[in-house]
Phi, psi and omega in degrees: 000136177296144180269069185295327181293330175296317179293315179298318179297319179297317178297312182298315180295320179298312181295320179296318179297315178302311181298316180299321179293312184289328183270355178301324180296342179260013179062033173262117179284179186313117174076357184293337177303324181292316178299314182300314181297316183290325176291319177301318182283342181227066183302135179089002179299147176265160185305314182304314182290324178296316179297320176296319183297320183255006174059055172232157178286160186296326180295314178298314179298317181297318179298314180296315181297315180299320177295322180289326174294315179301324181272006175076022180265331180228158171231154176248136174234124182291137178291128183292335181265347179209101184299342180286334182269129174242122180277140184255138179222150177277137176279176175304315179301317178292321178300324180292335180275336185303313179300327178293315179297315181296318178297320178296318179298315179297318179297313180297324177296318178296315180298316183296334184252015175302133179090356177256138176274174186298324177293320178294322178296317178297316180296315178300315179300314179298315180295317179295325177296322177295315179299315180301315179303314180297314184290318180296320177300314179298317179301314180297318179299311181295319179300327181268015172098358181285135176272136176273143179259101183293000000 
């Protein structure tokens, strides 16, 4: 069997490393660009849903969000019907960074698909979505205590 996850992991780590280096000048710590982009795209999202969306545990997500609030990139607003839920929003400072993050994503997507025609890009996207669905389901199961049977 081909070791496709090794290739996917290498791609993900390379892109994450590039982003962390390039976004450091905007005072975005490791991986915070992803949180900022997802909150911008989903205004009012709560931490639990954000963590599910980007597949991180709640402790990791909470730490990143608290740092971003402290740095003036995000704000929390308590839900009037449920005090436990805090809705997340991007501040003006955060809004100014989103186009930069989005442009980097578009650029990296173009670089990653050099040499592929539009049909190949569509096929790759469809296949990766299938892989993602499988892996995310497994992640949720393990996160909720299910043991995998190798």
